[in-house]
Every structure is written in structure tokens, then in C-alpha cells.
C-alpha positions in Angstrom: 84.7 7.3 8.9 82.5 4.7 9.5 83.7 0.9 11.4 81.9 -1.2 9.8 80.2 -1.8 6.7 76.8 -1.3 8.2 77.0 1.7 9.2 79.4 2.3 5.9 75.8 1.8 3.6 73.6 4.1 6.6 76.0 6.9 5.6 75.1 6.2 2.1 71.7 5.9 2.3 71.4 8.7 4.9 73.6 11.4 1.8 70.4 10.0 -1.1 67.3 10.3 1.1 68.8 13.7 2.7 69.0 14.9 -1.1 65.6 13.2 -2.4 64.7 15.8 1.1 66.3 18.7 -0.1 64.9 18.4 -4.2 61.3 17.7 -2.4 61.7 21.0 -0.3 63.2 23.3 -2.3 60.6 22.2 -4.7 57.8 22.6 -2.2 59.1 26.5 -1.6 58.7 26.9 -5.2 55.1 25.7 -5.8 54.1 27.9 -3.1 56.3 31.2 -3.9 54.4 30.4 -7.5 51.2 30.3 -5.6 51.4 33.7 -3.6 52.4 35.4 -7.0 49.3 34.1 -8.6 47.6 35.5 -5.9 48.6 38.2 -5.8 48.6 38.6 -8.9 44.5 37.8 -9.3 45.5 35.5 -11.7 42.4 33.1 -13.4 44.4 30.4 -12.0 44.6 30.8 -8.8 42.4 28.4 -7.5 44.1 25.3 -9.4 46.9 26.8 -8.5 46.1 26.6 -4.6 44.3 23.0 -5.2 47.6 22.4 -6.4 50.1 23.8 -3.2 47.7 22.2 -0.9 48.0 18.9 -2.8 52.0 18.9 -2.9 52.2 20.9 1.5 49.8 17.5 2.1 52.4 15.0 0.5 55.3 17.0 2.2 53.0 16.7 5.8 52.9 12.8 4.9 56.5 11.9 3.5 57.5 13.8 7.2 59.6 16.3 5.3 57.1 19.3 6.7 55.9 18.6 10.4 51.8 18.6 10.6 51.3 21.4 12.1 53.6 23.4 9.8 51.6 22.2 7.0 48.5 23.4 8.3 49.7 26.5 8.7 50.8 26.7 5.4 48.1 25.6 3.7 46.0 27.7 6.4 48.1 31.3 5.4 47.9 30.5 1.6 43.2 30.3 1.3 43.9 33.0 4.3 45.7 35.2 0.9 43.4 33.8 -1.1 40.2 34.9 -0.2 41.1 37.7 1.1 42.6 38.3 -2.5 38.8 37.4 -3.7 37.1 39.5 -1.6 35.5 36.8 0.1 
């Protein structure tokens, strides 16, 4: 339990931020999953989905939801999978 008024406020603020970060992480995981499925199915819209997913990963890294190296690794994995499926 918080001892001061400001500490009590910080607890509330942290709860809100944690909830927001968890929602963004969940949306990012869903986006990555849809991208992998599109690549595996050789979908014609796979390139557009890949572009949107990379944009989402970059945004998450810039907001400190993902570490920058984790973001780079995820983008690299997706692009490698896309290139392998496209036969490049």
C-alpha cells in the first residue's frame, strides 16, 4: 500500500501504462502471427502485410515496448522467411 498521495498516483499511472503496453504487445504478436501465416500460404498480400508488420515492430521498438535488438531480430526473421517463400 502506498504511503503518500504521490505514491498512490504512481501506482495508478503504472497500472494504466502496463495495461496499454500489454495491449500493444498482444496486437504486435497477432500482427507477426498473421504475417507468418500469409508468408506460409504464399498469399499475394504477404508483401503488404510484411510491410505493415515491420512498421508495427519499429513503432513498438521506438516506444520501448520491444528492445531494439529484439525488434531487429524479429524483422530479420520475417524478411528471411518472406524471401525464402518467394524463392529469392
